[in-house]
C-alpha positions as CSV (number, residue, x, y, z in Angstrom):
1,M,36.9,6.0,-16.3
2,R,38.1,2.5,-15.6
3,Q,40.1,1.9,-12.4
4,S,42.7,-0.7,-11.9
5,G,41.9,-3.7,-9.8
6,R,45.4,-3.7,-8.2
7,P,44.7,-1.5,-5.2
8,R,41.6,-3.6,-4.4
9,T,43.6,-6.8,-4.8
10,A,46.5,-5.4,-2.6
11,A,43.9,-4.4,0.1
12,L,42.4,-7.8,0.1
13,A,45.8,-9.4,0.5
14,I,46.5,-7.2,3.4
15,D,43.1,-8.0,5.0
16,R,43.8,-11.7,4.6
17,R,47.3,-11.3,6.1
18,Q,45.9,-9.4,9.1
19,R,43.1,-12.0,9.6
20,C,45.7,-14.8,9.6
21,D,47.9,-12.8,12.1
22,A,44.9,-12.1,14.3
23,D,43.9,-15.8,14.3
24,R,47.4,-16.9,15.1
25,N,47.7,-14.4,18.0
26,H,44.3,-15.3,19.3
27,E,45.1,-19.1,19.2
28,E,48.4,-18.4,20.9
29,L,46.8,-16.3,23.7
30,G,44.2,-19.1,24.2
31,K,47.0,-21.6,24.7
32,L,48.8,-19.3,27.1
33,E,45.6,-18.8,29.1
34,G,45.2,-22.5,29.3
35,R,48.8,-22.9,30.5
36,V,48.2,-20.2,33.2
37,D,45.1,-22.2,34.4
38,D,47.4,-25.3,34.8
39,L,50.1,-23.3,36.6
40,H,47.4,-21.8,38.9
41,D,46.3,-25.3,39.9
42,I,49.9,-26.5,40.4
43,G,50.8,-23.4,42.3
44,L,47.8,-23.7,44.7
45,K,48.6,-27.4,45.3
46,E,52.2,-26.6,46.1
47,L,51.3,-23.7,48.3
48,F,48.9,-25.8,50.2
49,L,51.5,-28.5,50.7
50,K,54.0,-25.9,51.9
51,H,51.7,-24.2,54.3
52,R,49.4,-26.9,55.5
53,S,51.1,-27.4,58.8
54,A,52.3,-23.8,59.1
55,N,50.6,-20.4,59.1
56,T,47.2,-20.6,57.4
57,M,47.3,-16.9,56.6
58,D,50.4,-17.4,54.4
59,Y,48.4,-19.9,52.3
60,I,45.4,-17.5,52.1
61,V,47.7,-14.6,50.9
62,G,49.5,-16.8,48.4
63,A,46.2,-18.2,47.0
64,E,44.8,-14.6,46.6
65,I,47.9,-13.7,44.5
66,Y,47.5,-16.8,42.3
67,D,43.8,-16.0,41.9
68,H,44.6,-12.4,40.8
69,L,47.2,-13.6,38.3
70,E,44.8,-16.1,36.8
71,K,42.2,-13.4,36.5
72,V,44.7,-11.2,34.7
73,A,45.3,-14.0,32.2
74,D,41.5,-14.4,31.7
75,R,41.2,-10.7,30.9
76,F,43.9,-11.0,28.3
77,D,42.0,-13.9,26.7
78,D,38.8,-11.7,26.8
79,V,40.7,-8.9,25.0
80,A,42.0,-11.3,22.4
81,N,38.4,-12.6,21.8
82,E,37.2,-9.0,21.3
83,I,40.1,-8.1,19.0
84,N,39.4,-11.3,17.0
85,S,35.7,-10.5,16.7
86,I,36.5,-6.9,15.5
87,V,38.9,-8.2,12.8
88,I,36.4,-10.8,11.7
89,D,33.8,-8.0,11.4
90,Q,36.1,-5.7,9.4
91,V,37.5,-8.4,7.0
């Protein structure tokens, strides 16, 4: 019995579309993570300038908050990398 090639063609089209979506999302998250790194550096500089002649502990607390936020963005980028590698393996 001969089967139609349409279901296979449709499945391949969906796979390509998912791959394109995954690539686009991965690229966008990479850009956002880079932007977070830039904001982290700018924030630390402004925090230092604000607290350099004031309470040092305020700077330390603020710097810790910036560091945690930057680590969260790094983890999102790690997750995006994992998802992208899974999609590549499956397509």
